[in-house]
C-alpha positions in Angstrom: 85.5 86.6 115.6 84.3 88.9 112.9 86.8 90.7 110.8 86.7 93.3 108.0 89.8 93.2 105.8 90.8 96.6 104.4 94.2 95.7 102.9 95.9 92.5 101.8 99.0 92.6 99.6 102.4 91.2 99.1 104.7 94.1 99.5 108.1 94.1 97.7 111.1 96.3 98.4 112.3 98.5 95.6 115.0 96.0 94.7 112.4 93.2 94.3 114.3 90.7 96.5 112.5 91.0 99.8 108.8 90.8 100.4 106.2 90.7 103.2 102.6 89.3 103.2 100.6 92.0 104.9 96.9 92.2 105.9 95.2 95.0 107.8 91.7 95.2 109.1 89.2 95.5 111.9 88.6 92.7 114.4 85.8 92.1 116.9 87.6 89.2 118.7 87.7 91.2 121.9 84.7 93.1 123.4 85.8 96.3 121.8 86.6 96.4 118.1 90.2 97.1 117.2 92.7 97.0 114.3 94.5 93.8 113.5 97.7 93.5 111.5 99.1 90.3 110.0 102.6 90.2 108.6 104.0 87.0 107.2 101.3 84.9 109.0 101.8 86.5 112.4 98.8 88.4 113.7 98.3 91.0 116.4 95.1 92.7 117.5 96.2 96.1 118.7 95.2 97.3 122.1 92.7 100.2 121.8 95.3 102.9 122.7 97.7 101.8 120.0 94.9 101.5 117.4 93.7 104.9 118.3 97.2 106.4 118.0 97.7 104.7 114.6 94.4 106.0 113.3 95.0 109.6 114.5 98.6 109.8 113.2 97.4 108.5 109.8 94.6 111.0 109.7 96.9 113.9 110.7 99.8 113.1 108.5 98.4 112.1 105.1 101.9 112.9 104.0 102.6 109.8 102.0 104.5 110.5 98.8 102.5 111.1 95.6 103.2 108.2 93.3 101.6 109.1 90.0 
């Protein structure tokens, strides 16, 4: 399986008490490439429809808060 990792971080809540280990990338484990997501060691390779929906919603929204 070939993967390309795009994001790997420990994410903390604003209070600093809770955290998640998160990794996001592209996987070619199955015949068609897709997005994989790992949270606290548990990995899922998204079905193509879900991956496509995630990608399109991200592209359309781009409404994340500006954190300067």
